[in-house]
N, C-alpha and C positions, 0 to 999 in steps of 0.2 A: 772942261771935259767934254770935245766934241761928242755930236750923238746927231742921225738924221729923224729924232723925234722934236715934237718944243719942250722946254721945260717949262714946270712951271714953280714960281718964288714965292717966300716969304717968310717975314722973321720972326724970330722965336725970340717966345718970355727972356732968355738966357741972354744976353744983351751982345753978347759975342760971335755966334751962334744964326746959321740961316740954314734955314733946310730947302730940298728941292727936289721935284720930283718930273722922272723922267719915263714915257713911254718907250718901249721898243717893240717896232712894227716887224723886227726882222733881225736874224742874229748875227747882222753884219751892225747893224746899230748897236745891240747889244756887245759884242765885244770892244766894240769903240770906249769903250767905261773900260777895259782890262786896263793901261798903263797903269792907271788910279789904285784904282782894285787891287793889284801886287803889291803895288807901294803900301798903301793900307796897311795890305796880309802883313806884310813884315813888316812893319810897327804897332801890331794891336799885339796884344797883349793875353797868348793862347785863344785859340779858335779851334770851333766843328771843323773839320775837315767839309763838314755837309756846306760853309761859307765859303770853301774857297772859290776859284774862279773856273779851274777843270774841271768842279763838281759842279756849278751853276752852268755853266756854259754844255755843259751837255746835257742835264735838263731844261734850260732853258729851252732847247734843239726841240728836246723830246714831247714838250711841252706846248710849242711853234705847230708842229707835228700835228697835233689836237687840236685844235683851232682855239688854244686858248691866247691871250693876250698877256705880255712883262711889263709891267710896270718897275721900278726899280729906286726908292723913295733913297736920301742921303743929303745927309747933314756935313753944313760945313764951317770954320772961323775964318779968319780973313784970310789964311795964308795955305793952308790942305784941307781935304776930304780926313774929317774923324768919322763917320759911321755908314752903309750901307746897309737897305735893308732890298733883295729883289722875293719882290712877292710875282706867280701865275696867277690870273683871275679864267676862269667860265661861270658861263652860263650855265646854273644844275633848276630845271621848272624855274621860275619867278622872279630865281634873286644871281646874282651877281658874287661869286663865293671868291675868295682870294685865299690862298697858301703863300709856304715855299714852297719855287719849284723840284724835282726834287725827281729819281727815280723808276715811281710808281709805289713802291710798296708799303708807302705810308707812316714809315719808321724814322723819317728825320729828322734828329733838334728842331722847335724854330727859333725867332730870333734874327736880331741884324749883325753885320760886324762891325763889332767900337774898338775903335784906335786906343784907348785905354777903359775896362773893366769896372777900374776904380770910380771913374766920374760919372755915378748915377742921375748925372742931370744929359748925359749924353744917349742913355735910353729912354729918359723922360721925353726930348728932341725927335731921336729917331720914331717916335712911336705916333707926335704928333705926325712928324714927315708921313709914315705911314697909313695914316687915318684918311689920307688928302687921296690917296687910289681912288680910281673908279671902280666900287666897287660895294659891294649891300653885307658883308659879312670876312670877316677873318681870323684863319683860322689858324692859331700859334699851337702846336703839341709839344710834347712834353717837358714845359716849363718849369724848371725845379724852385721849389717849392725855399720858398725867404733869399732867390739872385733877385740884384739888383732891376731884373725886367721883368721879372712876379711884380713886386713896389711899382715899379709906374705904370704893371699894366691894373692893374688893381683902382689908380684914379680916371678908367678907362669906362665908356657902356661895356658892357656883354651879361654873354646871354641868364637867364634867371634861373630859368629852368637847364640848362648846366649847372649852374652856383647850388643852384636847392639840392643836388643831387647827394647823397652820402658820401662820405667818402672813401667807404668802399668799394665802390664803383668809378669814380673820377682820378685818386689817387692811386698810382703806381709804384712801388718803392725799382729806385736804380742801386746798382752796385759797378763799384772801381776800383782797383788798385791802383794805390799811391804808389806806383812802384819810384819814383825820384827820393824816396822821401829813407831809399836802402842804398848805403853801402854796396852791397852784394847779393847778388838773386839769392842766395841761400839764406844771407840775415829773412830778407821774406819770408823764403818756405818755411825758416822755422817756427814762425807764427801759425802758418796753418796745421789743424788736425794729423794728431800723428797719422790715425788711421788716409787720410791722403796721401799722406806721402809713399805709406808703407803703401799702397792699390795703385800710385803712380808706379812706385820701383819693378814693383808683381806683374803688372800691365804691363811695360816695355816686356821687360824677363818673356814675357809668353810671346806674346805678339811676335818677337821677331821668331817663334818658330815657324811660323806659316812661311815665311820665307824671306826675301828681303826687304823690308823695311829700310823709306827715307821720309824725311820732316823735310822741308823745305817752302818758300816763298815759289811762285811761279815766275820765271825770266823770262820767260819772252812770249811771246803776241798767244803762236798756236797752242800752245801750253796752257794759258790765261784759259783760251776760250774750251779747249779741253777741259780741262778740268771745272771750267763756268758751266756747259754745257749739263754733264751727271751732276756738281752742283744741283739746277735747278728742275731739273729729271727726277733726282733720287727727292727731292723735298717736297716734291706736287707729289707721288704715289705715296710721301708718308701720309701730307693733309688728306688724301685720298680716301684712305686708308682707313683713318679716323675718321674721318665725317665735318671734320675740318674745313667752314670754310674763306679762304683766305684768295681771295682775289688776282690777285697779283703773284701767284703761283699756278693761278689757271689759262695761261697765254706764256708767252714768249718774252715781252717787250722790256719787264724789266731786267731780265734776265738781258739780252739784245742791245740793254741800255749799261751794262758792264763790261757786256763787250766791247761796245766804241770805248766806253771810256782803255780801257787796257791796248784798243789800237793807236787810243791819241797819244796818252802817257807814256813814254819806255817804262815798262813791268821792274826796270834796275832803279830807275829815280823813285819812282813811285809806288810802292809795291802793295800791290793790290787782291790776291787770294793766295793761302799759305793751302796746303794738307798735308792730309799725311797717306803717303803710297804703299802698297803691298805688291809684290811682283810688278809695279809698271802699273799698280791700278789706284785711283782715286776710293778711298774710307771712311776719310770725312777731310772737309772741305769747309772753308771760310773766307763771306767776303768781308774787306775790314779794312777803316780807312783811314790808312796814317796823318793822322796831322803832326801841328808843333811843335804838343807837349806830348797828344795821347794818339791811344791805339785804340780803332773804336770797335767793338767786336760787332757785326750788321746782322749778315745771314751766312748764315750754317749749317751742316745737315754733316749726318755718318751712315756707314751703310750699317741696316738693324743685323745682321750676319754677323757683326764686329764689335758688337753691346757689350758682350760678354769680355771686351781689351778695355773696356774702358777707350777706349778713341778720343770722344770727346774731348775729355779730359785732359788727354794729351797733346793734342789739338790746342787745349788752352792752355798748356805749359812749355807747348814750342813760338808761341805765336810771346804770350804775358812778357816769354824768359830775354824772348829778342828785343822787344818792345825798351825792356829793363839796359838793359847792353843798349838801349843808341835813347836812352835818356826819355824814358814817353812812360806816363802810364797807362793803366790798359781799362776802359772804358766798358763795360756787360752791357750797360745801353738801359731800363724798363723796364721792370716785367719780368714778377718776380719767377726764381729757377733755382730748384737744391744748390743744384754744381753755384750756381752765381753766386751765393750762399756762403759757400767753404769755400770759396777761390775769395770772395773780394776782405779789401779789408776798410773800407767804407760805402754806409748805404743812404741813401737820400728819397726824397720824396718828389713826383713831378705829375703834374695836369696838366691838360691842354685847357685852352680858354679859346672861348669863344668871344671876340669883339666885334661890337656892331653898329655898323659907321653910319646908318640913316637910319628914317624912322618906317623904309619897304627892307631893311632888316632885319625887323623883332617880326619878320613872315615865319626865317627858322626858330620861335620854340613851338608853332602849329609840326613839325617836321621832324624838333627834338623830343615834345612830348609824344608824338607817334609812335619814334622809336625805342623811346624806354615800356612803351606800352606794351607794346610784342616785346620785350627782355621780359615788364612780369611773367605777362602769356608765356611763353615759355619755361618761364622760371616754375610756375605754376605745371604746366604740365608735366616738368620732367615730376615734382613734387608727386602729385596721381599716377603715374602709373608708378613710380618705383614704390609704391602703399599699394595697387593694386595686385604686385607680382606677389 
């Protein structure tokens, strides 16, 4: 695996495995990993689109531009690459903090790309490799409870404060549809509540009375950019109206990340943005990541003037039906939503982990304690305000 950066090697307790750490000081150095990365992706037994090379390349470019350091931990046997785990390292105060490079929304799944997810030792060795990065703490978001990654994490030092939080503060529900288990779309739809099915039929009939209605993926770079600009502007106004703090919506960098991703990858071969339009104007849209086995429903919005037509549910139906037709499951991703619960046939639990990599990393406990203190104060202020009315 050629690269301009030096590589660190160390033997693994797993007799036939070794792990390696590479620092990529430029995008060109990162791209040197691409051939083996794509070979591993092809062999991997299903993985999140977040760990695809195309997504990570765009995320690494974004991270390098903001001053981050990129390191990639890998696991090999005598013949091939078996796992890799890229991280972006930034300095926050006195701590060097690492996490997976991303689009800026902070909602990507964390963890490595593994050749064979049935081999628990690969997760353990990948974790050994990534713990050699030049950072103090490693954030791994939205790890599924009961997964091989979670079991591997249970054996390494983590934040005491994070672990002490009550489950209702640290555990998030996740929702998905196992569409590949159904031979026909209507077989799945028949498992949903009759009120949902009736609402879908009624909503599309009423929506068509408003004009020409179209459903589809944006199939050109220009159309993708136009809908993305609308999506993020609409979602920003939605957040501002409700007083919701969502930093990634308050500037255009995350929007521009996906515009750049669409420009680099043909929207026809890598669908990214799906939308419903009425008379040529978007009324609902979503950024979706299409993986080898799953479509992930990442960022979504709709025009509130069209909420009476349930355009959000109609968009879910369109994308989920497309996913089924293309042999993929549908992942609503963690965080509760009533609409997710109505659609999903599988519910999971997820929690983020903070791995402490050295003694200085324990300073994260102070920052986490302060954040929880502020959280309690906000909650107390809300309760007092409610009782004073």
